[in-house]
N, C-alpha and C positions, 0 to 999 in steps of 0.2 A: 282033444282040443284044449283041454286045460293045460296040457303040457305045452302046447304050441303057444297058447295064450301066456303061460308063465314064462316061456322062452322069449316071447316078443316083449313082455313087460320087463323081463330081466335085461334083455338086449337094449331096450329103450332106456332103462335105468342106467346102464353102463354108458350108453351114448350120451344120455342127459348129464350124467356125472362128468363125462369128458367135456361136454359143451360147457357145463358150469365151471369146471376147472379152467378150461380155456378162457371163458369169459372173465373168471376172477383174475387169471394171469394178465389178460388184456387190460382189465380195470386197474389192476395193481400197477402195470406199466404206465398206463395213462395218468394215474394218480402221481406216480414218480416223475413222469415228464411234466405234468402240470406243476408239481412242487418245484422241479428244476427251473421251469419257465418263470414261475412266480419269483424264485430266488434271483434269476437273471434280471427280471424286470425290476425287482426290488433294488438290486445292486445298481442297475442303470439309473433308476429314479433317485436313489440315494446319491449317486455320483453327480447326477444333473443338479440336484438341490444343493449339494455341497459346493459345486462350481458356482452356482448362482449366489450362494451365501458368501463365497470368497470374493466374487466380483462386486457384490454389494458392500462388503467390508472395505474393499479397496477403494470404492467410489466414496464412501463415507469418510475414510481416512484422507483421501485426496481433497475432499471438500473442507474437511476440518483444517487441513494444512493450509489451504488457500485462505480460509477465513482467518486463521491464526496469523498468517503473513499480513493480510490486510489490516487486521487489528493492530499488529505491531507497527506497520507502516503509519497507520492513522495516529497511533499514540506518539510515535516519534515526531510526526509532523506537528502534532499538537504541542508537544514539548518545545520544539524549535520555535513555533509561532509565539508561544508564551515567552521564550527567551528573548526573541526579537521585540515583542511588545514591551517587555521590561526595559530593554536597552533604550527603546524610543521614549519610554516614560522617564527614564533616568536622564536622558539627554534633554528632554523638555523641561525637567524640573531644575536642571543645573544650568547656571549661566556659563556662557562660553568664555574660555580663557582668552585674555586679550591677545597674547602672542599667537594663538591659533587663529583668532579672527583676523589679525593683520596678515597672517600668511595666506588664509583663504581668500581674503579680499584682494590682496596683491595678485595672487594666482589668477582669480577670476577677471580682474581688470586687464591684466597683461593678455590673457587668452581672448578677451573681447576684441582687442586690436584697435580700439578707438582711443582718441586723445582724452575724451571725457565721457563720462557715463553716470548712471545712478545705480545705487545698490539697495537691495532689499534684505533686511535681516529680521530675526525674530524680535517681537515686541520687548522681550526681556534683555535684548542685546543692543537696543537703539542708543541708550544713554552711554554705554561702554564704547560703542563705535564713534559716537559723536565726540566723546572725550578724547580718544586717542587720535582722531583725525585733526583735532586742534593742534596737537603736538607733532604731527607728521605732515609737513608742508608738501612734501613730494607726493604723497598719496592723496591728500586733501585737494591738491590742484587738479587731480584727475576725476574726483568724485564731486559731482554737482549737487547731488541730493541723496539723503538717506531716508528710506521708507520702511514701514513695517510690513512684514509678510508672515503669514501663519506657517511656521516651520519649527522644528526642534532646535535649530541652530544652523550656523553657517551663513552663506551669502548667496544671493543671486545678483549678478552684475548685468546691466542692460545698457545698450547704446542710447543715445539721446532721442533718437527716432523711435525707439521701442521695437525695432526690427530684429535685433540680435540679443540673445540672452545666454549667459553662461550660468548654469546651475551648479553651485558649489556648496549646496546645503548638506547637512548631515544626513537628511533623509535620502537624498539622491546618492550620496556617497555610499550609504549603508546598502541601498538597493543594488548598486553596482558591485559591492564587495561580496554580497551574500552568495551568489553563484560560486565564487571562489572559496568562501569560508565554509559553506555547508558541508562539503565532504570532510573537511578537517573537524568541524563540529561533530559530525556523525561518528567519525573515528574516535575522537577523544571522549565523547559522552556516552556512546552506545556500545562500543566494542569492549568486550570483556577481556581481551588479550593485554590490556594496558598494564 
């Protein structure tokens, strides 16, 4: 019986060793598969995160570009506004040239289409206008009154009833010219190709 018992133990040992080898082989394969799966998941996660990082970087760059363009546009607008302010200040400080005033007044009175009218000029130009009207009978016969008006220079002509006005002031002329001048100012001041 001992032999049978030894044979059974021996056979059981061989079977157990076979089962253990088989289990170790399965475990090794499962570990390899798990490592491969982990590697695949890691690569997929790495790719996903890399893609997210690239998208975030592109978004940040786009936002930076937009903010940069906005800042540049704002700075350009500020510079142009300062230039226009300086022009207006210079016009306000400087007395109008008599020949320019005569031209502006004649143009405004003619455009008014009335035989007689009144004119409004900057307070700094009233005495100049009154002075040259005394020496210009043709123009003075059409202008009944000279009044002060808060402007940088130029003239406003008005019919006697006050119904029609022609604004020929520097302020209005500047506002009319700006849309035409701004592209040229932009090219000459801000383009580096000059």
